[in-house]
Structure formats: structure tokens, C-alpha cells
SERO-4910 file (N, C-alpha, C, O; in steps of 0.05 Angstrom, whole numbers):
BEGIN
 pado doro    nc1    nc2    nc3   cac1   cac2   cac3    cc1    cc2    cc3    oc1    oc2    oc3
  Met    A    738  -1445  -1050    767  -1445  -1034    781  -1469  -1030    774  -1487  -1015
  Asn    A    801  -1469  -1043    825  -1492  -1038    852  -1479  -1025    855  -1457  -1016
  Gly    A    870  -1501  -1028    888  -1497  -1007    894  -1512   -998    879  -1531   -999
  Lys    A    918  -1515   -984    939  -1538   -976    928  -1547   -945    930  -1530   -928
  Val    A    915  -1575   -937    897  -1571   -913    910  -1597   -900    910  -1620   -910
  Leu    A    920  -1591   -880    934  -1622   -858    902  -1628   -836    885  -1614   -825
  Ile    A    905  -1654   -838    873  -1669   -831    894  -1683   -801    900  -1706   -808
  Thr    A    901  -1680   -783    909  -1696   -764    889  -1729   -756    864  -1727   -758
  Gly    A    897  -1746   -752    877  -1770   -753    863  -1776   -775    842  -1788   -775
  Gly    A    874  -1768   -794    859  -1764   -828    854  -1795   -830    839  -1800   -849
  His    A    862  -1818   -817    857  -1846   -825    834  -1854   -805    823  -1876   -811
  Gly    A    826  -1842   -784    809  -1846   -762    777  -1845   -774    769  -1842   -798
  Asn    A    762  -1848   -747    734  -1853   -758    725  -1831   -769    722  -1831   -794
  Leu    A    719  -1809   -755    715  -1780   -776    736  -1782   -800    731  -1789   -823
  Gly    A    761  -1774   -789    784  -1765   -800    784  -1776   -828    794  -1760   -844
  Ser    A    776  -1800   -840    779  -1818   -858    755  -1798   -881    761  -1789   -903
  Trp    A    723  -1795   -863    707  -1784   -879    721  -1752   -893    719  -1746   -916
  Leu    A    733  -1740   -876    742  -1707   -880    766  -1717   -906    763  -1710   -929
  Thr    A    787  -1732   -897    798  -1739   -921    792  -1743   -949    803  -1732   -968
  Lys    A    775  -1761   -950    759  -1760   -975    744  -1743   -989    739  -1740  -1013
  Glu    A    734  -1727   -962    716  -1700   -974    734  -1679   -989    729  -1669  -1011
  Phe    A    757  -1674   -972    774  -1646   -984    790  -1653   -999    802  -1633  -1008
  Cys    A    799  -1683  -1011    804  -1689  -1038    799  -1689  -1053    811  -1681  -1073
  Glu    A    768  -1701  -1047    748  -1699  -1075    743  -1677  -1076    733  -1674  -1098
  Ser    A    742  -1647  -1061    734  -1618  -1068    764  -1607  -1082    763  -1582  -1085
  Gly    A    779  -1614  -1088    805  -1609  -1095    829  -1586  -1073    845  -1568  -1076
  Tyr    A    821  -1599  -1058    856  -1583  -1034    871  -1605  -1034    866  -1629  -1034
  Asp    A    888  -1594  -1032    925  -1610  -1029    915  -1616  -1000    909  -1600   -982
  Val    A    915  -1650   -999    904  -1654   -973    939  -1678   -967    951  -1694   -981
  Tyr    A    942  -1666   -937    959  -1681   -922    954  -1688   -904    945  -1672   -888
  Val    A    956  -1721   -894    950  -1736   -878    964  -1736   -853    985  -1748   -854
  Leu    A    958  -1723   -828    985  -1733   -805    973  -1760   -787    957  -1758   -769
  Thr    A    983  -1782   -795    978  -1806   -778   1008  -1816   -759   1031  -1809   -764
  Arg    A    998  -1836   -738   1022  -1848   -731   1029  -1872   -734   1046  -1883   -720
  Ser    A   1016  -1884   -757   1031  -1896   -782   1015  -1906   -799    993  -1916   -797
  Ala    A   1034  -1900   -821   1019  -1898   -854   1020  -1921   -863   1026  -1924   -886
  Lys    A   1013  -1943   -847   1012  -1968   -860    986  -1975   -874    986  -1996   -887
  Thr    A    968  -1962   -873    949  -1959   -892    942  -1937   -909    956  -1917   -906
  Lys    A    923  -1935   -928    917  -1918   -942    891  -1916   -955    880  -1934   -967
  Ile    A    882  -1896   -952    843  -1888   -965    849  -1897   -998    859  -1881  -1013
  Pro    A    844  -1918  -1004    841  -1920  -1035    830  -1900  -1052    815  -1883  -1041
  Asn    A    836  -1899  -1076    812  -1883  -1095    822  -1849  -1100    815  -1833  -1118
  Ile    A    839  -1845  -1081    839  -1817  -1082    866  -1810  -1082    882  -1828  -1081
  Gln    A    875  -1784  -1083    903  -1773  -1075    908  -1758  -1056    894  -1738  -1056
  Tyr    A    928  -1759  -1033    935  -1747  -1006    956  -1753  -1015    960  -1764  -1037
  Lys    A    977  -1745   -990   1003  -1747   -984   1000  -1752   -952    985  -1741   -936
  Leu    A   1023  -1774   -946   1019  -1781   -917   1047  -1772   -905   1069  -1771   -915
  Ile    A   1037  -1763   -874   1057  -1751   -858   1047  -1768   -835   1024  -1768   -825
  Glu    A   1076  -1789   -828   1071  -1803   -797   1093  -1789   -775   1116  -1782   -777
  Ala    A   1081  -1788   -762   1089  -1770   -739   1070  -1779   -719   1050  -1793   -722
  Asp    A   1082  -1767   -693   1063  -1777   -661   1063  -1741   -655   1083  -1725   -657
  Val    A   1040  -1736   -649   1033  -1702   -635   1047  -1705   -615   1062  -1686   -611
  Thr    A   1049  -1729   -593   1065  -1720   -563   1100  -1716   -577   1116  -1706   -560
  Asp    A   1107  -1719   -593   1132  -1716   -602   1143  -1692   -612   1159  -1695   -631
  Tyr    A   1140  -1667   -602   1145  -1639   -600   1170  -1637   -625   1166  -1625   -647
  Glu    A   1194  -1649   -618   1207  -1648   -641   1214  -1657   -669   1225  -1646   -689
  Gly    A   1201  -1686   -660   1198  -1701   -680   1171  -1692   -708   1172  -1694   -732
  Leu    A   1155  -1682   -691   1124  -1671   -703   1143  -1647   -719   1147  -1651   -743
  Ser    A   1153  -1625   -709   1167  -1601   -718   1185  -1606   -742   1189  -1587   -757
  Lys    A   1198  -1631   -746   1213  -1639   -774   1192  -1642   -790   1190  -1629   -811
  Lys    A   1171  -1662   -783   1154  -1674   -802   1134  -1650   -815   1126  -1652   -839
  Leu    A   1126  -1630   -800   1119  -1604   -812   1135  -1584   -816   1137  -1563   -804
  Asp    A   1151  -1595   -845   1169  -1568   -852   1158  -1550   -881   1173  -1538   -897
  Leu    A   1130  -1552   -881   1110  -1545   -893   1092  -1519   -888   1081  -1513   -867
  Asn    A   1092  -1508   -908   1064  -1476   -900   1039  -1495   -916   1037  -1503   -939
  Phe    A   1013  -1499   -884    998  -1504   -891    973  -1488   -901    974  -1499   -923
  Asp    A    959  -1478   -902    938  -1463   -910    917  -1467   -883    906  -1448   -874
  Phe    A    914  -1491   -873    887  -1500   -854    905  -1524   -834    928  -1532   -836
  Cys    A    890  -1527   -819    899  -1551   -804    874  -1557   -791    866  -1542   -774
  Ile    A    858  -1585   -801    833  -1597   -783    843  -1619   -759    852  -1641   -764
  His    A    838  -1610   -738    853  -1634   -723    835  -1650   -711    820  -1641   -694
  Thr    A    835  -1675   -721    820  -1700   -703    828  -1719   -686    816  -1739   -677
  Ala    A    853  -1711   -684    867  -1738   -677    861  -1740   -651    855  -1717   -647
  Ser    A    859  -1753   -629    854  -1756   -606    849  -1786   -597    844  -1804   -613
  Phe    A    851  -1790   -567    857  -1814   -554    830  -1823   -535    826  -1814   -513
  Asn    A    816  -1839   -546    777  -1846   -533    784  -1862   -533    769  -1874   -548
  Glu    A    801  -1878   -526    798  -1920   -511    801  -1916   -489    823  -1919   -480
  Tyr    A    781  -1906   -474    782  -1905   -437    789  -1925   -423    797  -1925   -399
  Phe    A    785  -1953   -445    784  -1972   -434    816  -1989   -423    824  -2005   -406
  Leu    A    826  -1974   -441    854  -1981   -437    871  -1975   -421    872  -1951   -416
  Lys    A    891  -1992   -408    912  -1990   -392    925  -1952   -394    926  -1942   -416
  Asp    A    933  -1939   -373    940  -1916   -374    925  -1900   -384    933  -1877   -385
  Tyr    A    901  -1905   -392    887  -1880   -412    878  -1851   -401    868  -1835   -416
  Pro    A    882  -1845   -369    881  -1809   -363    912  -1804   -389    912  -1797   -413
  Lys    A    933  -1810   -370    960  -1798   -388    961  -1800   -406    974  -1781   -415
  Lys    A    953  -1820   -425    958  -1821   -449    937  -1791   -472    943  -1773   -487
  Ala    A    910  -1803   -458    890  -1778   -471    904  -1750   -467    905  -1734   -485
  Leu    A    916  -1747   -442    926  -1721   -428    948  -1706   -448    950  -1683   -456
  Asp    A    966  -1731   -454    986  -1734   -474    977  -1718   -500    979  -1694   -506
  Ile    A    968  -1739   -511    952  -1734   -545    933  -1715   -543    939  -1694   -555
  Asn    A    908  -1714   -530    893  -1695   -531    891  -1667   -522    873  -1654   -531
  Thr    A    909  -1656   -506    919  -1629   -487    946  -1618   -500    951  -1598   -513
  Leu    A    964  -1641   -490    996  -1632   -496   1004  -1636   -535   1022  -1625   -546
  Gly    A    987  -1651   -545    998  -1659   -571    984  -1641   -586    991  -1633   -608
  Thr    A    959  -1632   -571    950  -1604   -587    965  -1582   -588    972  -1573   -610
  Arg    A    972  -1570   -568    996  -1556   -561   1011  -1553   -576   1016  -1532   -588
  Asn    A   1026  -1582   -578   1045  -1581   -603   1049  -1572   -631   1068  -1563   -645
  Leu    A   1015  -1581   -635   1010  -1567   -660   1010  -1538   -668   1016  -1522   -686
  Leu    A   1000  -1540   -645    995  -1511   -648   1006  -1480   -657   1001  -1462   -672
  Glu    A   1033  -1495   -626   1054  -1475   -627   1083  -1478   -665   1095  -1463   -680
  Ile    A   1080  -1509   -660   1085  -1512   -697   1079  -1487   -715   1092  -1467   -723
  Leu    A   1052  -1496   -718   1031  -1482   -746   1030  -1461   -746   1030  -1448   -767
  Ser    A   1028  -1446   -711   1028  -1416   -712   1043  -1397   -722   1036  -1374   -729
  Lys    A   1077  -1414   -723   1097  -1403   -732   1099  -1399   -769   1120  -1389   -779
  Lys    A   1084  -1405   -783   1080  -1412   -810   1051  -1401   -816   1036  -1408   -835
  Lys    A   1046  -1382   -796   1021  -1368   -803    998  -1378   -809    986  -1362   -823
  Ile    A    984  -1404   -805    966  -1412   -822    941  -1397   -824    944  -1374   -816
  Lys    A    916  -1403   -831    899  -1381   -837    880  -1398   -823    862  -1382   -819
  Arg    A    871  -1422   -812    852  -1432   -795    857  -1451   -788    864  -1469   -804
  Phe    A    856  -1457   -757    861  -1483   -743    828  -1496   -739    814  -1478   -731
  Ile    A    817  -1514   -740    792  -1522   -738    800  -1546   -714    819  -1560   -719
  Tyr    A    788  -1549   -692    797  -1572   -678    761  -1582   -671    741  -1568   -665
  Phe    A    764  -1600   -673    742  -1625   -662    747  -1636   -628    758  -1657   -622
  Ser    A    736  -1619   -612    724  -1620   -592    699  -1644   -583    696  -1662   -600
  Thr    A    686  -1645   -567    662  -1656   -551    639  -1643   -543    642  -1621   -531
  Phe    A    617  -1652   -547    600  -1641   -526    600  -1655   -502    580  -1649   -490
  His    A    611  -1667   -491    624  -1680   -467    635  -1665   -450    631  -1671   -427
  Ile    A    648  -1647   -455    661  -1624   -446    642  -1609   -421    650  -1601   -400
  Tyr    A    613  -1609   -432    589  -1598   -416    578  -1615   -394    558  -1607   -383
  Gly    A    591  -1645   -386    590  -1661   -371    554  -1660   -358    544  -1664   -336
  Ile    A    539  -1652   -393    513  -1670   -386    495  -1675   -403    495  -1664   -426
  Asn    A    477  -1690   -396    464  -1705   -403    434  -1707   -411    422  -1724   -425
  Ser    A    425  -1687   -399    396  -1674   -400    388  -1643   -406    405  -1626   -405
  Gly    A    367  -1638   -412    362  -1603   -416    373  -1600   -444    372  -1618   -461
  Ile    A    383  -1574   -448    379  -1559   -467    418  -1552   -469    425  -1531   -460
  Val    A    432  -1566   -477    455  -1559   -479    469  -1540   -506    474  -1547   -529
  Asn    A    471  -1515   -494    486  -1483   -513    516  -1478   -506    527  -1489   -487
  Glu    A    524  -1465   -520    548  -1450   -524    555  -1439   -497    577  -1444   -487
  Asn    A    536  -1425   -485    534  -1417   -457    534  -1430   -436    533  -1421   -413
  Ser    A    536  -1467   -446    518  -1476   -420    559  -1483   -403    578  -1488   -418
  Glu    A    561  -1482   -381    579  -1478   -367    593  -1505   -364    579  -1524   -357
  Pro    A    621  -1509   -369    631  -1535   -382    637  -1549   -357    653  -1537   -342
  Ser    A    628  -1569   -350    637  -1587   -324    637  -1619   -335    620  -1636   -333
  Pro    A    662  -1618   -348    672  -1652   -352    671  -1671   -328    676  -1666   -305
  Lys    A    664  -1692   -338    653  -1715   -320    683  -1742   -328    683  -1765   -321
  Asn    A    705  -1725   -346    721  -1758   -349    736  -1750   -364    731  -1729   -377
  Asp    A    754  -1762   -364    784  -1750   -374    784  -1745   -398    805  -1733   -402
  Tyr    A    766  -1750   -430    763  -1754   -450    751  -1720   -451    762  -1701   -462
  Ala    A    732  -1720   -438    721  -1691   -444    739  -1679   -427    752  -1666   -443
  Ala    A    749  -1673   -400    769  -1656   -393    795  -1654   -404    809  -1635   -398
  Thr    A    801  -1668   -417    834  -1662   -438    827  -1649   -465    843  -1638   -480
  His    A    792  -1650   -472    792  -1636   -499    780  -1603   -483    779  -1583   -496
  Leu    A    775  -1605   -463    774  -1579   -451    795  -1560   -459    798  -1542   -475
  Phe    A    811  -1573   -438    840  -1557   -442    853  -1551   -459    866  -1531   -464
  Ala    A    850  -1573   -474    857  -1568   -510    847  -1540   -516    864  -1523   -522
  Glu    A    817  -1533   -516    803  -1515   -522    819  -1492   -515    825  -1475   -531
  Tyr    A    830  -1493   -478    838  -1463   -473    865  -1456   -484    872  -1433   -485
  Tyr    A    882  -1479   -493    910  -1472   -513    896  -1458   -532    900  -1434   -536
  Ile    A    877  -1474   -548    872  -1453   -575    870  -1429   -567    887  -1412   -575
  Lys    A    848  -1419   -546    841  -1404   -546    865  -1377   -536    863  -1353   -539
  Gln    A    888  -1395   -524    905  -1382   -509    920  -1371   -537    923  -1347   -541
  Phe    A    929  -1391   -557    945  -1377   -585    929  -1366   -604    936  -1353   -624
  Gly    A    899  -1372   -594    885  -1346   -617    897  -1319   -603    909  -1304   -618
  Ala    A    896  -1313   -580    903  -1288   -565    929  -1283   -570    933  -1263   -584
  Thr    A    952  -1300   -562    976  -1289   -566    989  -1291   -591   1008  -1276   -596
  His    A    979  -1311   -611    998  -1319   -631    978  -1310   -669    985  -1314   -693
  Lys    A    952  -1295   -653    929  -1291   -673    935  -1307   -698    943  -1302   -720
  Val    A    925  -1332   -683    912  -1358   -699    884  -1354   -698    873  -1349   -676
  Asp    A    872  -1356   -717    846  -1363   -724    835  -1383   -720    843  -1403   -732
  Tyr    A    818  -1385   -706    804  -1414   -701    776  -1417   -693    761  -1401   -682
  Thr    A    771  -1448   -705    742  -1449   -697    742  -1476   -678    755  -1494   -688
  Ile    A    730  -1481   -656    724  -1503   -645    701  -1518   -641    683  -1510   -627
  Leu    A    700  -1544   -656    674  -1553   -653    671  -1578   -636    685  -1598   -636
  Arg    A    642  -1569   -616    642  -1592   -595    620  -1612   -605    596  -1609   -605
  Leu    A    632  -1631   -614    618  -1645   -633    604  -1668   -611    611  -1673   -588
  Ser    A    572  -1684   -633    558  -1700   -613    571  -1723   -618    595  -1729   -616
  Asn    A    549  -1739   -626    559  -1772   -640    553  -1770   -662    531  -1763   -671
  Ser    A    574  -1778   -676    577  -1771   -704    574  -1808   -710    581  -1826   -696
  Tyr    A    557  -1810   -745    553  -1840   -751    565  -1838   -776    569  -1818   -790
  Gly    A    569  -1863   -780    578  -1867   -812    594  -1897   -816    608  -1904   -798
  Ala    A    593  -1910   -835    607  -1937   -841    635  -1926   -843    644  -1909   -857
  Pro    A    647  -1945   -822    679  -1943   -822    685  -1947   -850    671  -1959   -867
  Thr    A    709  -1933   -855    726  -1925   -881    745  -1961   -881    745  -1974   -902
  Phe    A    756  -1970   -862    768  -1988   -860    755  -2010   -848    740  -2006   -828
  Leu    A    758  -2034   -858    755  -2062   -856    756  -2064   -829    736  -2068   -816
  Asn    A    786  -2061   -816    794  -2064   -792    794  -2048   -774    812  -2047   -757
  Thr    A    770  -2029   -774    766  -2016   -753    763  -2027   -738    753  -2049   -737
  Asp    A    781  -2001   -706    770  -2018   -678    751  -2001   -670    746  -1999   -646
  Lys    A    738  -1987   -690    711  -1968   -666    679  -1985   -671    657  -1977   -680
  Trp    A    684  -2000   -665    661  -2019   -659    648  -2018   -636    629  -2033   -632
  Tyr    A    655  -2004   -621    646  -2002   -597    622  -1973   -596    604  -1971   -579
  Leu    A    628  -1957   -614    607  -1942   -625    581  -1947   -623    578  -1971   -628
  Val    A    556  -1936   -617    528  -1941   -611    523  -1955   -635    514  -1977   -631
  Leu    A    525  -1948   -659    506  -1955   -673    522  -1982   -695    510  -1999   -706
  Asn    A    555  -1977   -695    559  -1993   -707    565  -2017   -681    568  -2039   -692
  Asp    A    568  -2021   -653    559  -2042   -643    529  -2052   -648    527  -2076   -649
  Leu    A    506  -2036   -650    485  -2044   -652    486  -2068   -674    478  -2091   -671
  Val    A    495  -2058   -694    492  -2068   -720    507  -2095   -720    498  -2117   -728
  Lys    A    534  -2089   -707    550  -2118   -706    535  -2150   -696    532  -2174   -702
  Ser    A    527  -2125   -670    511  -2151   -648    487  -2166   -667    483  -2190   -665
  Ser    A    470  -2149   -687    455  -2158   -695    472  -2185   -722    472  -2210   -722
  Phe    A    481  -2171   -734    500  -2186   -757    519  -2210   -740    523  -2231   -754
  Glu    A    529  -2210   -716    541  -2232   -709    527  -2253   -690    533  -2277   -685
  Glu    A    508  -2237   -680    487  -2257   -655    457  -2254   -660    438  -2258   -645
  Gly    A    460  -2247   -687    420  -2258   -691    407  -2245   -666    391  -2258   -654
  Lys    A    414  -2218   -656    397  -2205   -640    414  -2175   -635    438  -2172   -635
  Ile    A    395  -2156   -631    404  -2141   -625    405  -2122   -590    387  -2107   -582
  Ile    A    433  -2129   -575    439  -2126   -560    446  -2093   -541    468  -2082   -544
  Ile    A    419  -2080   -520    425  -2059   -512    438  -2059   -484    426  -2074   -469
  Lys    A    457  -2048   -474    469  -2055   -451    454  -2031   -428    461  -2029   -405
  Ser    A    439  -2019   -438    425  -1997   -415    386  -2014   -410    382  -2039   -408
  Asn    A    367  -1994   -409    344  -2002   -419    329  -1989   -445    305  -1994   -451
  Gly    A    349  -1973   -458    339  -1966   -486    328  -1948   -479    312  -1940   -495
  Glu    A    330  -1933   -454    319  -1892   -458    336  -1881   -462    333  -1867   -482
  Pro    A    361  -1879   -450    378  -1861   -451    377  -1846   -478    365  -1859   -495
  Lys    A    384  -1824   -486    371  -1801   -509    402  -1795   -518    418  -1788   -500
  Arg    A    409  -1798   -539    438  -1787   -554    429  -1766   -581    406  -1767   -590
  Asp    A    448  -1748   -591    446  -1741   -612    460  -1743   -631    485  -1738   -630
  Phe    A    450  -1748   -649    467  -1769   -683    469  -1752   -695    449  -1738   -698
  Ile    A    497  -1743   -709    498  -1727   -739    518  -1745   -758    540  -1755   -753
  Trp    A    507  -1745   -774    516  -1754   -798    541  -1751   -809    542  -1727   -817
  Met    A    561  -1763   -813    593  -1759   -818    596  -1741   -841    617  -1727   -842
  Asn    A    578  -1740   -861    583  -1728   -882    568  -1701   -888    572  -1686   -907
  Asp    A    550  -1698   -868    544  -1667   -855    563  -1662   -839    565  -1637   -837
  Val    A    577  -1673   -826    603  -1658   -806    631  -1643   -826    643  -1622   -824
  Thr    A    633  -1667   -846    652  -1656   -870    633  -1629   -893    642  -1611   -907
  Asn    A    615  -1634   -890    603  -1607   -912    615  -1584   -890    631  -1566   -893
  Ile    A    602  -1591   -871    599  -1564   -852    635  -1556   -846    640  -1534   -836
  Thr    A    651  -1570   -852    666  -1565   -847    686  -1546   -863    699  -1526   -858
  Lys    A    683  -1563   -890    684  -1539   -916    670  -1513   -907    683  -1494   -901
  Cys    A    647  -1513   -907    625  -1481   -909    643  -1470   -889    651  -1447   -894
  Ile    A    654  -1482   -862    671  -1460   -841    690  -1446   -852    692  -1422   -846
  Leu    A    709  -1462   -872    740  -1457   -888    723  -1436   -908    732  -1413   -906
  Glu    A    708  -1438   -922    702  -1418   -938    691  -1396   -934    692  -1377   -950
  Asn    A    675  -1394   -905    672  -1371   -899    681  -1361   -868    672  -1345   -852
  Asp    A    699  -1373   -868    715  -1357   -846    703  -1354   -819    711  -1336   -805
  Val    A    682  -1376   -811    670  -1373   -784    696  -1376   -756    715  -1391   -761
  Asn    A    696  -1368   -742    709  -1364   -716    695  -1377   -695    671  -1383   -695
  Gly    A    710  -1382   -677    695  -1389   -651    690  -1404   -649    698  -1421   -665
  Val    A    669  -1414   -621    663  -1440   -609    638  -1441   -608    622  -1426   -598
  Tyr    A    635  -1477   -629    602  -1485   -641    595  -1507   -626    613  -1523   -622
  Asn    A    567  -1514   -615    566  -1540   -625    556  -1549   -652    543  -1537   -669
  Leu    A    566  -1579   -651    559  -1593   -680    549  -1617   -670    561  -1637   -660
  Ser    A    525  -1613   -674    506  -1639   -672    475  -1631   -698    474  -1612   -714
  Phe    A    456  -1650   -694    439  -1659   -703    417  -1636   -701    402  -1622   -715
  Gly    A    423  -1640   -678    401  -1616   -664    372  -1631   -652    353  -1619   -643
  Lys    A    376  -1652   -653    348  -1670   -633    356  -1700   -632    367  -1713   -650
  Ser    A    347  -1710   -602    363  -1735   -601    337  -1757   -606    313  -1752   -607
  Tyr    A    352  -1785   -608    339  -1804   -607    349  -1825   -579    370  -1823   -567
  Lys    A    331  -1841   -573    329  -1862   -551    350  -1878   -570    356  -1877   -593
  Ile    A    358  -1896   -542    380  -1924   -550    356  -1938   -569    362  -1944   -593
  Ile    A    326  -1944   -558    316  -1962   -569    305  -1955   -587    293  -1975   -596
  Asn    A    301  -1929   -604    297  -1921   -627    316  -1930   -660    311  -1938   -683
  Leu    A    340  -1923   -641    363  -1932   -651    364  -1959   -668    369  -1962   -692
  Ala    A    358  -1981   -647    362  -2005   -647    335  -2009   -657    329  -2032   -653
  Asn    A    316  -1997   -669    291  -2003   -677    301  -1997   -712    290  -2010   -730
  Ile    A    318  -1980   -717    322  -1973   -741    340  -2002   -751    337  -2012   -774
  Val    A    355  -2010   -732    376  -2033   -741    358  -2056   -749    362  -2071   -768
  Lys    A    337  -2055   -732    311  -2085   -729    305  -2081   -761    310  -2100   -776
  Asn    A    297  -2062   -768    278  -2053   -796    296  -2065   -816    290  -2086   -827
  Val    A    317  -2053   -819    341  -2063   -841    352  -2088   -835    352  -2104   -853
  Tyr    A    360  -2094   -816    366  -2125   -815    349  -2142   -830    356  -2154   -850
  Glu    A    315  -2143   -814    296  -2153   -826    286  -2153   -854    270  -2169   -864
  Glu    A    298  -2129   -868    290  -2123   -897    309  -2128   -918    309  -2129   -943
  Arg    A    327  -2132   -897    363  -2139   -910    363  -2175   -918    371  -2190   -936
  Tyr    A    353  -2175   -900    366  -2214   -889    330  -2227   -899    325  -2243   -917
  Lys    A    316  -2217   -886    285  -2236   -893    285  -2256   -869    277  -2279   -872
  Lys    A    297  -2242   -842    279  -2256   -824    282  -2237   -809    294  -2215   -812
  Ser    A    268  -2247   -788    263  -2225   -756    282  -2227   -736    295  -2248   -736
  Ile    A    286  -2211   -719    317  -2209   -697    288  -2183   -677    271  -2165   -679
  Asn    A    308  -2207   -652    292  -2186   -624    311  -2170   -621    333  -2173   -631
  Ile    A    303  -2153   -607    318  -2134   -589    324  -2133   -555    308  -2123   -538
  Glu    A    340  -2140   -550    345  -2152   -515    362  -2127   -502    384  -2118   -509
  Ile    A    339  -2117   -475    340  -2089   -470    354  -2100   -431    356  -2121   -419
  Asn    A    362  -2071   -423    375  -2088   -394    354  -2082   -376    348  -2059   -369
  Asn    A    341  -2110   -368    314  -2099   -355    325  -2091   -327    314  -2076   -312
  Asn    A    345  -2101   -324    363  -2088   -281    367  -2057   -289    376  -2043   -270
  Asp    A    362  -2044   -310    364  -2009   -311    336  -1999   -306    315  -2002   -318
  Lys    A    344  -1983   -279    323  -1973   -274    315  -1941   -276    296  -1928   -268
  Thr    A    342  -1934   -294    343  -1902   -289    324  -1893   -307    313  -1909   -322
  Val    A    318  -1865   -306    297  -1851   -314    312  -1832   -328    323  -1817   -312
  Tyr    A    320  -1826   -354    332  -1805   -369    309  -1791   -387    292  -1798   -403
  Asn    A    320  -1764   -376    308  -1743   -385    317  -1733   -419    334  -1746   -431
  Asp    A    307  -1717   -428    312  -1705   -461    332  -1697   -455    335  -1692   -431
  Leu    A    351  -1694   -472    376  -1683   -480    373  -1669   -505    372  -1683   -525
  Ile    A    372  -1644   -509    379  -1623   -538    416  -1616   -542    432  -1610   -525
  Val    A    417  -1618   -555    451  -1613   -559    442  -1577   -582    444  -1581   -606
  Asp    A    436  -1560   -576    433  -1538   -591    449  -1527   -611    467  -1511   -605
  Asn    A    445  -1533   -632    469  -1527   -658    463  -1507   -679    472  -1505   -702
  Ser    A    442  -1491   -665    427  -1467   -679    453  -1438   -686    456  -1423   -706
  Lys    A    465  -1440   -662    488  -1415   -675    510  -1422   -698    522  -1406   -712
  Leu    A    512  -1447   -696    529  -1459   -725    507  -1452   -742    508  -1431   -754
  Ile    A    486  -1468   -745    476  -1469   -766    465  -1437   -784    469  -1429   -807
  Asn    A    452  -1426   -765    447  -1402   -767    475  -1381   -788    474  -1364   -805
  Lys    A    492  -1393   -777    520  -1377   -794    518  -1392   -814    517  -1374   -831
  Ile    A    517  -1408   -823    522  -1425   -851    494  -1439   -861    493  -1462   -870
  Asn    A    480  -1428   -858    453  -1444   -865    457  -1467   -874    461  -1472   -898
  Phe    A    457  -1479   -859    454  -1506   -868    443  -1532   -858    448  -1541   -835
  Lys    A    426  -1545   -875    407  -1567   -860    405  -1590   -864    398  -1603   -884
  Met    A    412  -1597   -842    414  -1634   -823    406  -1653   -842    387  -1648   -857
  Ser    A    418  -1675   -842    404  -1699   -855    403  -1725   -840    423  -1734   -829
  Asp    A    376  -1740   -838    371  -1764   -825    384  -1782   -843    376  -1782   -867
  Met    A    404  -1799   -834    414  -1817   -863    421  -1848   -846    431  -1868   -857
  Leu    A    413  -1845   -819    412  -1872   -802    408  -1901   -820    424  -1919   -824
  Ser    A    386  -1900   -829    383  -1926   -840    397  -1932   -870    394  -1954   -881
  Val    A    415  -1904   -883    432  -1910   -900    457  -1925   -893    467  -1945   -904
  Glu    A    465  -1908   -870    497  -1920   -861    486  -1952   -847    496  -1973   -852
  Val    A    462  -1946   -828    466  -1980   -819    468  -2005   -844    476  -2028   -840
  Asn    A    456  -1992   -874    453  -2015   -896    486  -2015   -902    497  -2036   -909
  Arg    A    500  -1991   -898    533  -1993   -903    549  -1997   -886    572  -1993   -895
  Ile    A    549  -2003   -867    560  -2019   -839    548  -2051   -840    563  -2066   -828
  Phe    A    526  -2063   -851    527  -2091   -859    540  -2092   -883    554  -2112   -886
  Asp    A    539  -2074   -903    563  -2087   -928    590  -2093   -909    599  -2115   -906
  Leu    A    600  -2067   -897    628  -2078   -888    624  -2098   -869    645  -2100   -857
  Leu    A    611  -2113   -861    610  -2133   -847    610  -2162   -858    622  -2183   -851
  Glu    A    594  -2156   -875    595  -2170   -898    626  -2178   -917    638  -2199   -919
  Lys    A    632  -2156   -926    660  -2163   -928    687  -2176   -908    704  -2192   -911
  Lys    A    679  -2160   -890    700  -2174   -865    692  -2199   -858    704  -2212   -840
***
């Protein structure tokens, strides 16, 4: 199945991977971005420069009929001033603006990248029946956006797929990425720049990490198989942060032929329980097998840092 696809945030950390994948798969790709100053090399797509919070401006720019929308644009920079308001404007109301505009164009499917953080759970088994209990603005604003999507599904017959994404990993597309605060990127960067791997916790927190190439392929499967509803999008098992750090250590030592130490926060006495973000509902639907590519992507992040 090919068609005209709008990817919001298509230059973002995950969005750029989706843009490349859908271009290479023969889709007619349009990337919605706030700034069109950069472009992903060696692929062909159209740029639409617009702000999802500006309904009138967005409506004028989206004067085409799209078959699909993959909505990844969101605001996650919780450390910036006025974050709660910006998160609400972009993540929630921006999503509603898109829905209102695209619903008039009879779009075939709206895929929304939400977050597993809407559950507000850091331990136990999390599935789609777990009650949402967001603990921060990022999670809450994504959950509010989900409600708008369900609303437009009911009132405007917009077919939708909501993907509650765990922690996706993969080398950034752009040299000047601002996503070095993401766990894997941060561990690799600290080893490269400081000659040591610095963990801010005691190393015991457990997180689910899914490869971004798996995310892009699953997204294509969803479009090709008309998968409806709400799904967890995860690897299905968790890694301790210390395990992740050891992967970085092994790659570093093999790559640079010298040893490196891991520093943990010994003041952190927290006991972290196991976490499983259950993906069986989606995997059974599309018959997909996940990949473990952590070492490969660590090498690719080192490649990027060397260029930088």
C-alpha cells in the first residue's frame, strides 16, 4: 500500500526515521515541521512549514488531501521555561487542530504516537487495560490528546491507531540533534567526551527500549493492515540502566581499544522493581518479531559523535 502520507515532526528524533522509511518504501511523503531549515539528505519528500498550535496558519498550509497522517510532533523539553503551557498547546491542542483540519479531508488513518508514561507506572506489568494515571505534564497532555482522537473517531469517523510508545532508541539523523538527554545517547556521549560512563541513579531502574527501525516497520504494517485502536508499542522486556551502560562499555572498549569505568550514584538507595510493557496485543495483530540492535546503534552514535 502506498499513498500520500503527512508526517508531523518528520525531522524529529523518531520522525526522521519514519520519514526515511516511508520515502524509501515508495510513499509520497510530506513532512510538517516548525522550521524547514534542514532536510534529510538522499531522499525525496516535500516540506510544509507550519505550527500545529496555529489553527488558521495550519489550515492554509494543509490544503492537500492526504491518505494518512503519522503524528509524532510533540514537546518533551520539560526542563524549559513555561513547559506545562507549551506541552498543552502543542501536544494536546495541536493534535486537536490537526484532527479538525484532516477530518474534513476524509483522511484514511490517523496514527498517533502517544507514550506508555500515560499509565504512570514504573513497575509491574503494563497493558492496554491498565488504568491511566499520568504523573507529569508530558504524560497528561498525551492522554488528553488521546481523548481528542477518540472523540473525532466517534464524531467524524476518523479511523485511528494510538501507539503508546516506550523508550525508542537509534542514532540521531542530524549532527546537531538536541536529544542527547535521552538515556542511550547520554551514556554514549559521556563515554566519548569524558572517558567515563556516568549513571545518575544506582543503575537499577528498568526500562523498555525498542529499536526505532522496528517502530517504523510496525507503523507500515499498521497502515497496510488497517489496524485500529490503542496499543502499547514496546520491546516487551526491560533492561536495567546498568546493563545498558555495560553494552556501551563493551562497544567503547572494543572500538577504542582502551578501558572505561562506569560511575553510578551510590547515594541512590531506591529499590527498583521489574517493569514489563506488554506488547502482545499489537504483536499478535501484525505477527511481528522485535530486534535487539542496541550494540549496533551504540556504534552508530559513536560514528555521529566522531563526525560532530
